[in-house]
C-alpha positions as CSV (number, residue, x, y, z in Angstrom):
1,M,-10.5,13.2,23.4
2,S,-11.5,11.7,20.1
3,Y,-9.1,11.4,17.2
4,Q,-9.3,10.5,13.5
5,I,-7.0,8.1,11.7
6,I,-6.0,9.4,8.2
7,T,-4.1,7.6,5.5
8,D,-3.6,8.0,1.7
9,A,-4.7,6.1,-1.4
10,T,-1.5,4.1,-1.6
11,A,-2.9,2.0,1.3
12,D,-4.5,-0.7,-0.7
13,M,-7.4,-2.3,1.0
14,D,-11.2,-2.4,1.0
15,W,-11.7,1.0,2.6
16,S,-15.2,0.1,3.7
17,L,-13.5,-2.1,6.4
18,W,-12.1,1.0,8.1
19,D,-13.2,3.9,10.1
20,V,-10.4,5.8,8.4
21,C,-10.2,9.0,6.2
22,V,-8.4,8.1,2.9
23,I,-6.8,11.1,1.1
24,P,-7.1,10.6,-2.7
25,M,-4.0,10.8,-4.9
26,E,-3.4,11.9,-8.5
27,V,-2.7,9.4,-11.3
28,R,-1.7,10.3,-14.9
29,L,-2.7,8.4,-18.0
30,N,-1.0,9.9,-21.2
31,N,-0.6,13.2,-19.4
32,L,-4.3,13.4,-18.4
33,T,-4.7,13.7,-14.6
34,Y,-7.2,11.7,-12.7
35,V,-7.9,11.2,-9.0
36,Y,-7.9,7.8,-7.3
37,G,-9.5,7.4,-4.0
38,P,-12.9,8.0,-2.4
39,N,-15.1,9.9,-4.8
40,G,-12.3,9.8,-7.3
41,T,-12.4,10.2,-11.1
42,I,-10.9,6.8,-12.1
43,G,-11.5,3.3,-11.1
44,I,-9.2,0.3,-10.9
45,P,-10.5,-1.6,-14.0
46,D,-10.4,1.4,-16.2
47,F,-6.9,2.2,-15.1
48,Y,-5.5,-1.2,-15.8
49,K,-7.3,-1.4,-19.1
50,A,-5.7,1.8,-20.3
51,Q,-2.3,0.8,-19.0
52,Q,-2.4,-2.6,-20.7
53,A,-3.4,-0.8,-23.9
54,G,-0.1,1.1,-23.7
55,A,-1.0,4.3,-21.9
56,E,1.9,6.1,-20.2
57,T,1.3,6.2,-16.4
58,G,2.5,8.3,-13.5
59,T,1.6,9.6,-10.1
60,S,1.9,12.7,-8.0
61,Q,2.5,13.1,-4.3
62,I,-0.1,14.7,-2.0
63,S,0.6,18.4,-1.7
64,P,0.9,20.3,1.6
65,Y,-2.2,22.3,0.6
66,E,-4.3,19.1,0.4
67,F,-2.9,17.8,3.7
68,N,-3.8,21.2,5.2
69,R,-7.4,21.0,3.8
70,V,-8.0,17.5,5.1
71,F,-6.4,17.9,8.5
72,E,-8.1,21.2,9.3
73,K,-11.5,19.6,8.6
74,Y,-11.0,17.4,11.7
75,L,-9.1,19.9,13.8
76,S,-11.9,22.4,13.4
77,Q,-14.2,19.8,14.8
78,G,-12.1,19.5,18.0
79,M,-10.5,16.1,16.9
80,D,-6.9,15.1,17.1
81,I,-5.2,13.3,14.2
82,L,-3.1,10.2,13.6
83,Y,-1.8,10.2,10.0
84,L,-0.4,6.9,8.8
85,G,1.5,7.7,5.7
86,F,3.1,6.3,2.5
87,S,6.7,5.3,3.0
88,S,9.2,8.2,2.9
89,G,11.5,5.9,1.2
90,M,9.3,6.0,-2.0
91,S,7.7,9.4,-2.0
92,G,7.9,12.9,-0.6
93,T,4.3,12.6,0.5
94,F,5.1,12.0,4.1
95,Q,7.5,15.0,4.3
96,N,4.6,17.2,3.0
97,S,2.4,16.0,5.8
98,C,5.1,17.0,8.3
99,L,5.4,20.5,6.8
100,T,1.6,20.8,7.1
101,V,1.7,19.9,10.8
102,D,4.1,22.7,11.6
103,E,1.7,25.3,10.1
104,L,-1.5,23.8,11.6
105,M,-0.1,23.6,15.2
106,K,0.3,27.3,15.2
107,Q,-3.5,27.6,14.4
108,Y,-4.6,24.8,16.7
109,P,-2.1,24.6,19.6
110,E,-4.5,22.7,21.8
111,R,-4.8,19.8,19.3
112,R,-2.5,16.8,18.7
113,I,-1.3,15.7,15.3
114,I,0.9,12.7,15.1
115,C,2.3,11.6,11.7
116,V,3.7,8.1,11.5
117,D,5.8,7.0,8.5
118,T,4.6,3.4,7.9
119,L,7.7,2.7,5.9
120,A,5.3,0.8,3.7
121,A,3.1,0.9,0.6
122,S,0.2,-0.9,-1.0
123,V,-1.0,-4.0,1.0
124,M,1.7,-3.6,3.6
125,E,0.5,-0.1,4.4
126,G,-3.1,-1.2,4.1
127,Y,-2.4,-4.0,6.6
128,L,-0.9,-1.6,9.1
129,V,-3.9,0.8,8.8
130,Y,-6.3,-2.1,9.1
131,E,-4.8,-3.2,12.3
132,A,-4.6,0.3,13.6
133,A,-8.3,0.9,13.0
134,R,-9.0,-2.4,14.8
135,K,-6.9,-1.3,17.7
136,K,-8.6,2.1,17.8
137,A,-12.0,0.5,18.0
138,E,-10.7,-1.3,21.2
139,G,-10.3,2.2,22.8
140,I,-6.5,2.7,22.7
141,A,-5.3,6.3,23.2
142,L,-3.8,8.3,20.3
143,E,-0.2,8.4,21.6
144,D,-0.3,4.7,22.5
145,L,-1.7,3.8,19.1
146,A,1.1,5.7,17.3
147,D,3.7,3.8,19.3
148,W,1.9,0.5,18.7
149,V,2.0,1.1,14.9
150,K,5.7,2.0,15.0
151,A,6.3,-1.4,16.8
152,L,4.0,-3.3,14.4
153,R,5.7,-2.0,11.3
154,K,9.0,-3.7,12.4
155,Q,7.1,-7.1,12.6
156,A,5.2,-6.7,9.3
157,Y,6.3,-8.9,6.3
158,C,5.6,-8.0,2.7
159,R,6.7,-9.6,-0.6
160,F,5.5,-9.2,-4.1
161,V,6.0,-10.4,-7.6
162,V,5.9,-8.2,-10.7
163,D,4.6,-9.7,-13.9
164,D,4.9,-6.8,-16.4
165,L,8.6,-6.0,-16.9
166,N,7.7,-3.4,-19.5
167,T,6.2,-1.3,-16.8
168,L,9.4,-1.5,-14.8
169,K,11.3,-0.5,-17.9
170,R,9.1,2.5,-18.6
171,G,9.7,3.6,-15.0
172,G,13.4,3.4,-15.4
173,R,13.8,0.5,-12.9
174,I,15.3,-1.9,-15.4
175,S,16.9,-1.5,-18.9
176,S,15.1,-2.3,-22.2
177,A,17.5,-5.2,-22.7
178,N,16.7,-6.7,-19.3
179,A,13.0,-6.2,-19.9
180,F,13.2,-8.0,-23.3
181,V,15.2,-10.9,-22.0
182,G,13.1,-11.2,-18.9
183,T,9.9,-11.2,-20.8
184,T,11.2,-13.8,-23.3
185,L,12.3,-16.1,-20.5
186,Q,9.3,-15.5,-18.3
187,I,11.4,-14.1,-15.5
188,K,9.4,-12.7,-12.6
189,P,11.2,-10.3,-10.2
190,I,10.5,-10.9,-6.5
191,L,10.7,-7.7,-4.4
192,K,10.2,-6.6,-0.8
193,I,10.0,-3.4,1.2
194,N,13.1,-3.1,3.3
195,E,13.6,-1.7,6.8
196,K,14.1,1.8,5.3
197,G,10.8,1.7,3.4
198,C,12.4,1.3,0.0
199,L,11.8,-1.3,-2.7
200,Q,14.4,-4.0,-3.0
201,M,14.7,-6.8,-5.5
202,I,15.6,-10.0,-3.7
203,D,15.0,-12.9,-6.1
204,K,13.8,-13.9,-9.6
205,K,11.6,-16.8,-10.5
206,R,11.0,-18.3,-14.0
207,G,7.3,-18.6,-14.7
208,R,4.2,-17.4,-13.0
209,K,3.5,-20.6,-11.1
210,K,6.9,-20.6,-9.4
211,S,6.5,-16.9,-8.4
212,I,3.1,-17.5,-6.8
213,N,4.6,-20.5,-4.9
214,D,7.3,-18.3,-3.7
215,L,4.8,-16.1,-2.0
216,L,3.1,-19.1,-0.4
217,N,6.5,-20.4,0.9
218,Y,7.3,-16.9,2.2
219,Y,4.2,-17.0,4.3
220,H,4.8,-20.5,5.4
221,T,8.4,-19.6,6.6
222,N,7.6,-16.4,8.4
223,S,4.1,-16.6,9.8
224,M,3.1,-17.8,13.3
225,K,1.3,-20.7,11.7
226,S,-0.3,-22.2,14.9
227,I,-1.9,-18.9,15.8
228,G,-3.6,-17.7,12.6
229,G,-4.1,-14.0,12.1
230,V,-4.7,-11.7,9.2
231,V,-3.1,-11.9,5.7
232,V,-3.7,-9.4,3.0
233,I,-3.2,-10.4,-0.6
234,G,-3.1,-7.7,-3.2
235,H,-3.4,-8.1,-7.0
236,G,-3.0,-5.9,-10.0
237,N,-6.0,-7.0,-12.1
238,C,-5.2,-10.7,-11.6
239,L,-7.9,-11.9,-9.3
240,E,-7.7,-15.5,-10.3
241,D,-4.0,-15.7,-9.1
242,A,-4.9,-13.9,-5.9
243,E,-7.7,-16.4,-5.2
244,T,-5.3,-19.3,-5.9
245,L,-2.9,-18.0,-3.3
246,R,-5.7,-17.4,-0.9
247,D,-7.1,-20.9,-1.2
248,A,-3.6,-22.4,-0.8
249,I,-3.1,-20.4,2.5
250,Q,-6.5,-21.3,3.8
251,E,-6.1,-24.9,3.0
252,Q,-2.9,-25.2,5.1
253,Y,-3.9,-22.6,7.8
254,P,-7.7,-22.6,8.2
255,N,-7.6,-20.3,11.2
256,T,-6.0,-17.5,9.1
257,K,-8.2,-14.6,7.9
258,V,-7.3,-13.8,4.3
259,I,-8.3,-10.5,2.8
260,V,-8.0,-10.2,-1.0
261,T,-7.9,-6.6,-2.4
262,H,-6.9,-4.7,-5.4
263,V,-3.5,-3.0,-5.9
264,G,-4.7,0.4,-6.9
265,P,-3.5,2.8,-9.7
266,V,-1.1,4.7,-7.5
267,I,1.1,1.6,-7.0
268,G,0.0,-0.1,-10.2
269,A,1.3,2.8,-12.2
270,H,4.8,1.6,-11.3
271,T,4.3,-2.1,-11.0
272,G,1.8,-2.9,-13.8
273,A,-0.9,-5.4,-14.2
274,G,-0.2,-8.9,-12.8
275,M,1.5,-7.7,-9.6
276,L,0.7,-10.1,-6.8
277,S,1.6,-9.3,-3.2
278,I,1.2,-10.6,0.4
279,A,1.4,-8.8,3.7
280,F,1.1,-10.2,7.3
281,C,2.7,-10.0,10.7
């Protein structure tokens, strides 16, 4: 029986690389609501331009109603569903998907809907969905793929640097005093997504160059260097820095496939322009 992989717009990646349904998400700029995702109403350049001009930004989780609408589209076609969702440690979106499943299974008892919490966001989530789509193309069954993703998420590495401390301040993640001092001293927080799917600050670097080198060293330390593989680099409107990191990885590890992608507005609303991230297994 055929099945459809579904994810949400927090999974930052070039969506044309996937045979995956991406559910758009709402983004707010100065209390005006836009939709980011396929056929959305705001693009990445316009979002960061407004944010850097001082616009207040925010996001909304996907509602049970929207999950119901998207899931039923495929169920009514006789397809099963594998939903790979935004970390429950950062949003109530995944919980809403589970609530939807309970209702839909009453209407479609013959169908299968499996929701997997990726415990990830942005390029880490995108990496997991990318690999899942590749595995599906090889012919893996629905249940086996769900188990495979759950195993892969334990092996996935993700680290990122935040450049705009004022965005963290507006989101209540650091104090105004810390934002002022950090900006003055060019302090760049280094964060990761921990095993519970939550953001965790793990280090600080002084200066942009040192923070980029930290990401390169992180890959060097944790990757299976002799085998190669796929690395995803995400950037919040800082393509030049992303390309610098890509070139450094490919120079040392020419067998590695490096995908450079944008960090979209849903994540960028909380991390700001200049965010640079890396995800791999």
